C-alpha positions, 0 to 999 in steps of 0.5 A, a space after each residue: 852368880 858370882 855377884 850373888 855370892 859376893 852380895 850374900 857374903 855381906 849379910 848374915 844368913 838371917 839377914 839374907 833370909 829376910 831379903 829372900 822373903 821380901 823378894 818372894 812375897 813382893 817381887 814373886 807374888 804372881 809366880 806359880 808357887 812351884 817357882 817361888 824358891 830360894 834359888 829363884 829369889 837368889 837369881 832376882 837378887 843377883 840381878 839387883 844392884 848392891 844399893 837396891 838390895 840394901 834398900 830392900 833389907 832396910 825396908 823389910 826391917 823398917 816396915 816389918 815385911 820380914 815378919 810376915 
């Protein structure tokens, strides 16, 4: 989880919530609804490289995924 803390420190809380939303709606869409939580999304994000998280955020903003 230390990588998660380091990565989340780069983003504002608003940006971090957009990244979480993308992970929840795209990466966790087949998960049972009870498991789609911020904590579970953070675990998935922590497993990603910093570059991947940056790309996720850019795509979320560019294509409006975070506005769903």
